[in-house]
Every structure is written in C-alpha cells, then in structure tokens.
N, C-alpha and C positions, 0 to 999 in steps of 0.2 A: 539408073537408080530408082528404086520404088518410091512412090509418092509418100508412103508412111515414113521412110527413112529421111527423106528430104524435110518433112514436117518436124521430125524429132531433132534433126540437126539445126534447122532454122529456129526452133524453140530454144534449144540450148544456147545458140549464139545470141538470141534475143535476151535471154535472162542474163548471160554474161555481160552484155552491153549495159543492162540496168545495174547489175552489181558494180561494175567498174565506174559507171557514172556517179552512183551515189557514194561510193567509197572515196573517189578522188575529188568530187565537187560538192558533196552533201547538198545543202539547201539550194545552191546555185543550179543544180540539175533537176530540181523538182518538176518544173513545167515540162522539160524534155522527157523525163521518166513518165509523167502522166500521159504524155502523148504516145510513148511507146506502149504503155498499158492499153490505151484505147486502140492503138493500131493492131495489137494482138487480138483483142476482142473482135475487132472488125473483120479480121480474116480467119479467125479460128473456126475449125470444123465442129468444135465443141462449145460454141459461143455461149449457150444458155448455162451449161455446166461450169464453164470457165468463169462467167460473171458471178454465179452463186458462190463458187469456191473462193474466187479472188476477193469478193466483198466480205465473205465470212472470215477469211484469214487476215484481211486488213484489220478487222475489229479484234479478232482473237490474238493476233500477233501484237497489235498495239497494247492490249491488256497484258500479255506476257512480258513484253519488254518494258512496260511501265512498272510492273511489279519488280522486275530485275533491276531497273534503275532506282526505284525507291529503296530497294534492299541493298543498294551500293555495289552491285555487280558491274554496272555500267555508269559512266559519267560522260555527259555530252556537254560541249560548249553551248552557250546560249546564242548561237548564230541565228540570223534572221531566217525565217521560214514563212511559207505561205500562210500558215495558221499559227500565230504566236501563242495561242492558248492550248495547243495540242500537247498532250502529256509527254510525248517523246518527239524527236525530230520527225517531221512529216515524211522525209525521204526514207526513213526506216520503215514506216508503215507502208509506203509504196513498195519497198523491197519485199515485204511480206506478201503483198498482192501479186507481185511479179513471181515470187516463189510459187505461189498457188497456181499461177498460170502454167507451170511446168508439170503439174501432177498428171494431167490427162495426156501429156505429150512426151517430153523427153525423160520423165522419171517413171514411166510405166513399168520398168523392171521391178519396182518395189510393190506394185499393185498385187494384192492378195498374199503378200509376204510380210506380215506384221513384224516378225522377229528380225528380218533383214532391214526393214524400214527403221526399226528401233535402233539397231546397230549402226546403220548409216547415219541416222540423226545424231546419235551419241558421239560419233567420231567426227563427222564432217561439219556439223553446225558449229561446234566450238572452234574448229580450225578457221571457219569463215569469219567469225567474230574476232578471233585473234589476228587474222590477216587484216581485217578492218582497223584494228587498233594499231597495227604496225604502219598503216598508211595515215593514221591520225584522225580517222573518222569517229573513233570512240576511245575513251580511256577505260581501262579495266580497273575496277576498284579493289580487287583482291589479287593474290598471287596467281601466277599462271596455272598451277595445278588445281587450285580451288575454283578458279573461274572455269577451267575446262570441265571439271567435275559437275559444277552447277549447271552450266549450259548443256552439257552432255545429258544429264539427268532430265532436264526440261525437254530437250529435243528427242530423247528416247521415247517420250510419250507423245509429243507434238507431231512428229513426222508420221507415225502410224495413224494418228488421229486425222491427219489431212486425207489419207487414203480412205479412212472410214467415212468421212464426210463426203468424199468424192463418190463413193458407192451409194450413199443415201441420195445424193443429187441425181445420179444416173438412174437410180430406181424410180425416183419421182418423175423423171421425164419419160420413162418407159410406160408408166401407167396412164 
C-alpha cells in the first residue's frame, strides 16, 4: 500500500477516534483528545500547515458553535470541563481542531472543489450533529428539519472556507 494511502487511512481513523471519544464521553475525554491532537501534529508531514489550520478552526469553530448555541440551535449540559468559562464545551472546540487536521490528509478529495465541499458540508455536518444528539452529546433546540437546514447552511460555507484557508497556509509556506 502506498504511503499516501496509509496516511489518509490513519488520519481518517484518528479523526473517527476523536469523534467517538467526544460524543460518548464529552468532557471526560478532553485530555485524551488533546493528546490525540498533539500526537497527530507530532507525526504529520504537514505539521506547520496542520497547526495553523487546526488553531484557526479551533477559534472559528468555537465562534460558529457559540453563535449556534446562543441562537438556540444547540443546548449543552453544564458538565465539568477543563475550562469552565469557555463559551461551548471544550471538547467541541477540540473536535473542530481535529476536523481541521483532516483537511490536508483524508479530506483532500474536496480540495479545489468548492461546490463539492459546500454540498458535502451541507449534508454530512448536520448528520454528524444529529448523530451526536442521538448519543446525548448535545440537545437540538429546534425541529430536525430546521436544525438540519441551519447547520447545513452554515457548513455549506464553513467547509469550503476550510479549504480556502488551507490553500492560504500552503501558499504562505511556499514563499
């Protein structure tokens, strides 16, 4: 198997591990997930780009989900977290960083295809949040169709924006 394929598969498994950990264990998984994020950065062939994108999406994703929480799309229980003053559960911000860690690796099929990324974000992101709700990680504040539409609209912009940012970071490193 080619090294590139192995990296894509390893990256996919890495992100799935993060997703399942935060969905099933929420704040109890924060330190472990932080360790997994650090582990990926340590071994990544795109270390500098991954760090920039992961940190950017940690902040951007936190802002997006904070706005969605304030607007009533999401409701989270007030479980103990590493940072009690953080506007959303810290594990959710870590999930955003983990997601960003897939952009240069297992999600490259979307690179340079903004319409495909928009469609993928509009379909799969709402399904991910709804799955999280089914496991009790989040409560949805509106009906399923409304929630799906709102998250889909947000992610139809957010997902292509991740690839736009990744291109900017790659260009910065090339100069």
